[in-house]
C-alpha positions as CSV (number, residue, x, y, z in Angstrom):
1,M,-63.7,-83.3,125.5
2,W,-64.4,-82.7,121.8
3,G,-67.6,-84.3,120.5
4,R,-68.9,-85.5,123.8
5,H,-72.0,-84.0,125.3
6,K,-72.8,-84.4,129.0
7,K,-76.3,-85.9,129.4
8,A,-78.7,-83.5,131.0
9,M,-80.5,-84.5,134.2
10,L,-83.8,-86.2,133.4
11,E,-86.9,-84.2,134.1
12,A,-90.5,-84.8,135.0
13,G,-92.3,-86.5,132.1
14,A,-89.3,-88.5,131.0
15,R,-89.1,-92.3,131.2
16,A,-86.9,-93.5,134.1
17,P,-84.0,-95.6,132.8
18,S,-83.9,-99.2,134.0
19,F,-81.1,-100.3,136.3
20,R,-80.1,-103.2,138.4
21,L,-77.9,-102.3,141.5
22,K,-76.7,-104.2,144.5
23,A,-78.4,-103.5,147.8
24,L,-76.4,-103.2,151.1
25,D,-77.3,-106.9,151.8
26,G,-75.7,-107.9,148.5
27,A,-78.9,-108.7,146.6
28,A,-79.3,-107.2,143.1
29,V,-82.5,-105.1,142.8
30,S,-84.0,-103.7,139.6
31,L,-86.1,-100.6,139.0
32,D,-88.9,-102.8,137.7
33,E,-88.9,-104.8,141.0
34,I,-89.0,-101.6,143.0
35,L,-91.9,-100.1,140.9
36,A,-93.9,-103.4,141.2
37,R,-94.4,-102.3,144.8
38,G,-95.6,-98.8,143.9
39,P,-94.3,-95.3,143.3
40,A,-90.7,-94.8,144.3
41,L,-88.6,-91.8,145.3
42,L,-85.0,-92.5,144.1
43,A,-82.7,-90.4,146.3
44,F,-79.1,-90.3,144.8
45,Y,-76.5,-89.2,147.4
46,K,-72.9,-89.2,148.6
47,I,-72.1,-89.7,152.3
48,S,-69.7,-86.6,152.3
49,C,-72.4,-84.3,151.0
50,P,-73.6,-81.8,153.6
51,V,-76.8,-81.1,151.7
52,C,-77.5,-84.8,151.5
53,Q,-77.1,-84.9,155.3
54,L,-79.6,-82.1,155.6
55,T,-82.1,-83.9,153.4
56,F,-82.0,-87.4,155.0
57,P,-84.1,-86.7,158.1
58,C,-86.9,-85.5,155.8
59,L,-86.5,-88.6,153.5
60,E,-86.7,-90.8,156.6
61,R,-90.1,-89.1,157.4
62,L,-91.3,-89.6,153.8
63,A,-90.4,-93.3,154.0
64,S,-92.6,-93.7,157.1
65,G,-95.6,-92.7,155.1
66,S,-97.7,-95.0,152.9
67,G,-97.9,-93.0,149.7
68,I,-94.4,-93.7,148.3
69,Q,-91.4,-95.9,148.9
70,V,-88.0,-94.2,149.4
71,I,-84.9,-95.8,147.9
72,G,-81.5,-94.4,148.7
73,I,-78.9,-94.7,145.9
74,S,-75.4,-94.2,147.4
75,Q,-72.5,-93.3,145.2
76,D,-70.1,-94.7,147.9
77,D,-69.0,-98.2,148.9
78,A,-71.0,-100.5,151.1
79,G,-69.0,-99.9,154.3
80,A,-69.1,-96.1,154.1
81,T,-72.8,-96.2,153.2
82,E,-73.6,-98.5,156.1
83,G,-71.9,-96.1,158.5
84,F,-73.8,-93.1,157.0
85,N,-77.1,-94.9,157.3
86,K,-76.4,-95.8,161.0
87,R,-75.3,-92.2,161.8
88,F,-78.3,-90.6,160.2
89,G,-80.9,-93.3,161.2
90,V,-81.7,-94.4,157.7
91,T,-84.1,-97.4,157.6
92,F,-85.2,-97.3,154.0
93,P,-83.6,-99.6,151.4
94,T,-80.2,-98.4,150.0
95,L,-78.7,-99.4,146.7
96,L,-75.1,-98.9,145.6
97,D,-74.2,-97.0,142.4
98,Q,-70.4,-97.1,142.6
99,A,-67.4,-95.6,140.9
100,K,-65.9,-99.0,140.3
101,D,-68.9,-99.7,138.1
102,S,-68.8,-96.2,136.4
103,Y,-71.9,-95.0,138.2
104,P,-74.4,-96.7,135.8
105,A,-77.6,-95.3,137.3
106,S,-76.3,-91.8,138.1
107,N,-75.0,-91.5,134.5
108,A,-78.3,-92.8,133.0
109,Y,-80.3,-90.2,135.0
110,G,-77.9,-87.4,134.1
111,I,-76.9,-86.6,137.7
112,T,-74.2,-83.9,138.2
113,N,-75.0,-82.9,141.8
114,V,-76.3,-84.7,144.9
115,P,-78.7,-85.0,146.4
116,T,-80.9,-85.6,143.4
117,L,-84.4,-87.0,143.7
118,F,-86.7,-88.6,141.2
119,L,-90.3,-89.6,142.0
120,V,-91.0,-92.5,139.6
121,E,-94.5,-93.8,139.0
122,P,-95.2,-97.5,138.7
123,D,-95.5,-97.1,134.9
124,G,-91.8,-95.8,134.8
125,Q,-92.6,-92.2,134.2
126,I,-90.8,-89.6,136.2
127,A,-93.4,-87.5,138.1
128,S,-90.9,-85.1,139.8
129,A,-87.2,-84.4,139.6
130,F,-85.0,-82.0,141.5
131,S,-81.4,-81.6,142.6
132,G,-80.3,-80.1,145.9
133,F,-82.5,-79.3,148.9
134,S,-85.9,-77.8,148.0
135,K,-88.3,-77.3,151.0
136,R,-91.3,-76.8,148.7
137,D,-90.6,-80.0,146.6
138,L,-90.0,-82.0,149.8
139,E,-93.2,-80.7,151.3
140,A,-95.1,-81.8,148.1
141,L,-93.5,-85.3,148.4
142,G,-94.7,-85.3,152.1
143,E,-98.2,-84.7,151.0
144,R,-98.0,-87.5,148.5
145,A,-96.5,-89.8,151.1
146,G,-99.2,-88.8,153.7
147,V,-96.7,-87.3,156.2
148,V,-95.5,-83.9,157.3
149,A,-92.1,-83.4,155.8
150,F,-90.8,-81.0,158.5
151,R,-91.5,-80.6,162.1
152,A,-92.8,-77.2,163.3
153,D,-89.8,-76.6,165.4
154,E,-87.4,-77.4,162.6
155,S,-85.5,-74.5,160.9
156,V,-84.6,-75.5,157.3
157,P,-83.7,-73.4,154.3
158,E,-86.1,-72.9,151.4
159,W,-83.5,-74.1,149.0
160,K,-79.9,-75.2,149.1
161,A,-77.8,-76.3,146.1
162,G,-76.4,-79.8,146.1
């Protein structure tokens, strides 16, 4: 498209754009409400994404720690997202960023691939941002959360594009 520039994915140091999305239970939740409870790892995903499926067991472990809260942000509808969460044992809160609403949060954050993760501090600053599966970045988030991101018997790649 002439004259249109695709917004680049936000990076560490940027201010996290505000959003208000519906949770699976139908309640609307804002980024400010999330950050009032402490640092948050925003995990944007699609249920059909194999790299997202690879990442979610690690995210569930991160959510069990006390250092950060994990918030899933699904680009799918509620029914499909609930099925994914049940299949992969997701217990952390999940919000919906849907096509019917033109993906407001995904577009504000400049997302082009999933999974894409943003660690947002309570002051709204993005402390970490990456797309795809990065063992090193997930291990660093595990340290921050106070948990081991991967089990010793787990064989995971160092990196995988989303």
